[in-house]
N, C-alpha and C positions, 0 to 999 in steps of 0.2 A: 326365164328371162322376162323382164318387164317390157311391155310394148313401148316403143319410142314415139313420142309425140312432139310436134312443133306447134307451139302456141303463138299465134300472130295477132297483134293488137296495136292500136294507136295509143293505148294506155301508156302514160309516162311512169316509168319505174326509176327509182333512185336507189342505187346499190351502195352499201348493204340495205336490204329490205327492212322496212319497219316491222315490228313483231306481228301485227295483224296480217299483213300480206305474206310475211314469212310463214305463218301458220298454215295458210292456204297451200303454199308450195310444198311445205313439209307433208301435208296430207296427200297431195297429189303424188309426191315423190315416193310414197310407200306403195303405190300401185303402178306408177308409170315412170319412164325415164323422160323427164320434161326438158325441152329446149324452148327458148323464148326469142322471138323476133319482135321488137317493139321500139318505142322511143324512150329516151331517158338519159341518165348519166351514171357514170361509175362502171365498174367491171366486175364480173363474177362468172363462175363456171356455169355454162348452159345459157347465158344471156348474150344476145347480140343486140346492142342498143345503138341508136343513132339520134341526133338532134331532131326534134320535131320542126317541120317547116312545111311550106306550101308544096314542096316536092314529094311529100309522103305518098300520096295516092298515085301520081304518075310513075314513080320509081318502084312502087311496091311489087308489081309482078316480077320484075327483074331481080330485086333483092330476094324475094321469096324463091325464085328459081335457083339462085345461087345457094341458098340455105338448103333447099331440097337435095341438091347434088352433094352438099357437104354432110348434112345430118342423116339423110336417107330415113326419114321417119315412116312409121306405119300409117300415121294419120296426121293431118293438119287440123288443129282446133282453132276456129275463127270466132272472134268475139262479136262480129256483126256480119250481116250479109255482104257488106262492102268488102271486107277482108276476104270473104269467101269467094267473091267474084275474082279478086286478084289471085287467090290460091288456085282456082280452076284454070286460069290462064297460065300461071306459073307451072302447074303440073304438066301442061302440054309443052311449055318451053323447055322444061328440064327432062322430059321424057320419063317422068316418075309415075309410079303405080300406087301412090299412097291414097288413102281415103281423105276426102274433104268433109269435115263435120262443122256445121255452123250452129252457134248458140243464138237464140233470139231472146234478148233481155228486155226488149221494149219495142215500141212502134218505130221501125227504122225510118219511116217517113218524117218523123219529128226532127231528124237531124238537119234537114234542109229547110224546115219551116219554123222551128222554135229555138234554134241555136244560132249564135253568131249574128252577123250583119244581115239586114233584110235582103240584101242582094243574093244571099244564098238560096232564096226561094226560086231564083231563076234556074237553079240546078235540079229542082224537085222532079220534073218529068223524067230526066235522065236518071236520077238517083233511084226513083221508084222502079223504073224498068230494069235497071242493073240489079237491084236487090231481088226482084222477082225472078229474074233469069238465074241468079246464083242459088236461090232457095230451091228452085225446081231442078237444078242440076247437081246439087250437093248430094253426097252419099248418105248423109243423115242430118237431121235437124233436131236440135234439142230445145224445147221451150222451158220457161221458168215459172209459168203460171197459166191458169185457164185463159186469161186474156191473150197471152202470146200464143197459146195453142190455137185460139180462134183466128188470130192473124195469119198463121201459117196455113190453116185449113182453108181460108178464103182463097188461097192460091192453088188449092188442089193438092197440097202436100200434107202427108200424115207425119206428125212428129214421131221420131224413134222413141222418145221418152220425154217426160215433163217432170222436173223437180227443181226446187229453188236453187238460186245461186249460192255460192259458198257464203256462209255467215258465221263469224266468230262471235258467238252469243254468250260465252262464259261470263263476261262482265255484266250481262243483263239478267243472269239467272240468280237464284237464291231468294231469300226472304224479301218480300215487297214492302216498301215504305208506305205509310199512310199518306194521304194528301196533306200538303203543308197547310198552315193556317191561312195564309194569304193566297188568293187565286192567282194563277200564272199560266201562261201558255209558252210553248217552245216550238221553234221551227228548226229543222236540221236538213240541210241540203245545199246544193249549188244555187247561187243567186242568179238564176237564169229565167227566161220567160217560160220555159217548159215547166218549171216548178211553181209558177204563179206567184212569185214573191211580190210582184207589182200589185197583184190583186189583194194579197195579204196586207200590203201597206195601206191601200185605199180602204179595205175593210176595217182595219184597226182604227183609222181616223174616224170612220163612220160609227163604229161601235162605241168608241171612247169608254171602254170598260174600266171599272175600278180594279184593275189588275195589271200585272207586269207581263212583258213579252221579251223573250230572249231568242236571239237568232244565232245559229251556228253554221257558218259557211261563208263562201266568198264567190265572186263571179262578176260578170259585166253589169249587173244591176245593183252593184254596191252603193251607187249614189242614192238609190231609192231608200236603202236602209239608213244611210247617213242622215237623210232628211227626216226620217221617222223618229230619231232620237231615243232608241230603246237599247237595252243591253245587247251587245254584239260581240261574238267570238269570231274574228275574221281569220285567224290562223287555224290550221288543221289541229284538231284536238283528239286525244286518244279516246278509245271506246269507253273507258271508265269515266271520263268527263261527261260524255253524252249520257251515260246511265245516270250519273248524278244530276244532270240537268233535267232529265225526265222525272226523277224523284222529287225535284223541287218545283215541278209543274203539276197542274191539274189535268192538262190536256196537251197532246201533240197536234199541231196544225199543219196540214199538208194539202195546199190548194193547187196541186199540179194540173196542168193542162194535158199532160201525157205522162204515164207512169207504167213501166213494165210490170213491176211487182210491188216495190216499196219496202225495202229492207228495214227502213227506220220504223215502219208500222209494226213489224214483228218485234223489233227492239222495244217499242213502246208497250206492246201487248205483254211482253215478258216482265215489264216493270208495273203492270197493272194500270196503264194509263190509256184512256180512251182517245180517239182520234176525231178531229174535225177535219174532214177532207173533201175533195171534189169527187164527183161521180164520173171519174175519168180513168181510162186504161185499166190497170189491174187493181186499183184501190178498192172497188166494190167486191172484188174476189176475196179480200181480206176483211174489210170493214162492213159489218151489217148495220144498216141504219137503224138507230134506236136500240141496238143491242150492245155493240162494242164501240159506237161512235155516232156521229152525225154526218150525213153526206149532203153536199150542195152541188148545184150545177157548176161545171168548170167556168171560170172567168166571171162569175157573178159575185161582185164584191158586196152587194147589199145582202144577198143570202148568206154569204160567209160571215158578215158582220152580225147578222141575227143569230146564227148558230153559235158564234163565239160569245156573244153577250149572254145567251141563254146558258151555255155551259159554264161560263165563268161567274155566273150569279146564282147558280143552283148547285150547292155542294152535294146534295143528295143525288142529283142527276149525274154529276161527274163521278161520284163513288159507284153508283149502280152501273154505269157504262164502263167504268174501269174494271169492275168485276167481270163484266161480259168480255172485255178485252183480254183479261188474263186467261179466261177459259178458251178464247179463240186462238191462243198461241200454239197449242199442241200440234195441229196438223202441219205447221210450217217448220217445226224443229227437226233437225237432222244432225247427226254427229259428223265431224270431219271425215271419219272413216266411211260412213254411209255415202257421203257426197263423192268421195274419191272412187269408191267401188262402182257407183252408178255411172260416173263419168267414164271410167274404164270400159264398162259394158257398151256404152254408146260409141266410144271410139273404136273398139275392136270389132264391133258388129256381130 
């Protein structure tokens, strides 16, 4: 019999699932009986979804307690330490005996400092304390990168395992395309302060390279992109489109202020594209400066402009670092079956 697990997350799901998300649940479903408590719309077997609102966090312990009584899972899989805190409270409310397992995809402290309105920073001390409390009391913690391992160990907690988040990499594998004739850069990610898109906008104006820039993503800093006047895919695009955008570029640019791992870095590596990124979070765990890309201090627009100008004016450099990027992909690749098997081992204990 497959272990029953309840996945809790503020992630917004839209049912039926798009193919990339569906592939993840298909892989998990071969090892586990998966139930989901999250926000979103639509209906489907195993999914309990409700509209996202300001009441999400205050109501979550009671919603979770109700699901624990109904589903009776062997484990609750939490996407952040904040959901884990709610799960620990819910377990007591429901009188349940399930394990609480928390995944650490990035620096949880960024959620109150680099996302949303600046007033969220007022919640930072409470959020930090709550996350630390949950991580120390969870039955198991899973990291996704050396950076997130270090974050957990700073709290005196040893991760039960560390392996990358699920990545559907098939669209990025296969023969690599040579660099296009014209130099180009691409950014893929949410237009948030944590991704440093404001730094990229300033750096691009400073560098003024004889090259093109394409951005894929949307978010609260969209106005920054609109003023930049570059190619912009605002709507969600499939993985195949991202792979094609990487093939049409010389380099991926990722100037994040905080980054747990950086899946798009692995995607760029699979396509043989170097990365100009910030020396922040988990990016240096993937990108070796001068080997598979160029690293600059986070938030430093002048340094980012210099790195972009150098990369986009020296084809030989972009090609050499692109080869280094392709060679660096291997340690981060895992099949969906490997991901699901290791996840089951963490959940079952």
